[in-house]
C-alpha positions in Angstrom: 13.0 6.4 1.0 11.9 3.2 -0.7 9.7 0.7 1.1 9.9 -2.9 -0.2 7.1 -5.3 0.8 7.1 -9.0 0.1 4.3 -11.4 0.8 5.1 -15.1 1.0 2.7 -18.1 0.6 4.1 -21.4 1.6 3.3 -24.4 -0.8 3.1 -26.5 2.3 3.3 -25.8 6.0 7.0 -25.4 6.8 8.6 -27.2 9.7 9.9 -25.2 12.6 13.5 -25.7 11.4 12.5 -24.4 7.9 10.9 -21.3 9.5 14.0 -20.8 11.5 16.0 -20.8 8.2 13.7 -18.2 6.8 14.2 -16.0 9.9 18.0 -16.6 9.9 18.1 -15.6 6.2 16.1 -12.5 6.8 18.5 -11.6 9.7 21.4 -11.8 7.3 19.6 -9.5 4.9 18.7 -7.1 7.7 22.4 -6.8 8.5 23.3 -5.6 5.0 24.5 -1.9 5.2 22.1 -1.0 2.4 19.1 -1.9 4.5 17.8 1.0 6.6 15.2 -1.1 8.5 13.4 -4.4 8.2 10.5 -6.1 9.9 9.0 -9.6 9.2 6.7 -12.2 10.6 3.9 -14.7 10.2 0.4 -13.6 9.4 -1.7 -13.5 12.6 -4.7 -15.1 11.0 -7.1 -12.3 12.0 -8.8 -12.5 8.6 -9.0 -15.1 5.9 -5.5 -14.9 4.4 -3.9 -15.5 1.1 -0.4 -15.1 2.3 1.4 -16.7 5.3 4.4 -14.4 6.0 5.4 -10.8 5.3 8.6 -8.8 5.1 8.9 -5.1 4.9 12.2 -3.3 4.4 13.2 0.3 4.0 16.1 1.7 1.9 17.5 5.2 1.6 17.0 5.2 -2.2 16.6 3.2 -5.4 20.3 2.5 -5.6 20.3 1.0 -2.1 17.3 -1.2 -3.0 19.0 -2.3 -6.3 22.2 -3.2 -4.3 20.1 -5.3 -1.9 18.2 -7.1 -4.7 21.4 -8.1 -6.5 23.4 -8.9 -3.4 24.7 -12.5 -3.1 23.1 -12.8 0.4 19.8 -12.1 -1.2 20.3 -14.6 -4.0 21.4 -17.3 -1.6 18.3 -16.6 0.5 16.0 -17.0 -2.4 17.8 -20.0 -3.9 18.7 -21.9 -0.8 15.8 -21.1 1.6 12.7 -19.9 -0.2 12.8 -22.0 -3.4 13.0 -25.3 -1.6 9.9 -24.3 0.4 8.1 -23.7 -2.8 7.4 -20.1 -1.6 5.2 -18.0 -3.8 6.1 -14.3 -3.5 4.4 -11.1 -4.4 6.3 -7.8 -3.9 5.9 -4.1 -4.4 8.2 -1.1 -3.9 7.0 2.4 -3.2 8.7 5.7 -2.7 7.3 6.7 0.7 8.7 10.3 0.3 6.0 10.9 -2.4 3.1 9.8 -0.2 0.7 12.6 0.9 
């Protein structure tokens, strides 16, 4: 199983309607059949932070992750929602089946 983690840093504090667009976009991604599970949310501010928002998604295998990453819904989310916010992103993918 592949775990995909994305950290988001907003260029500026998003308005509530912009955050709603982020959540709506992530809900559309969560609904894709290739997504096994997805969670997301704003950083709680418990420690000094470098990122504002996180999304973690699980996929059955690399093919499912590749399908997700090339899907038009994903492209639209990045182009229409994240890019206008000036969101900086960092991501990593790990194979959780290989963890001890």
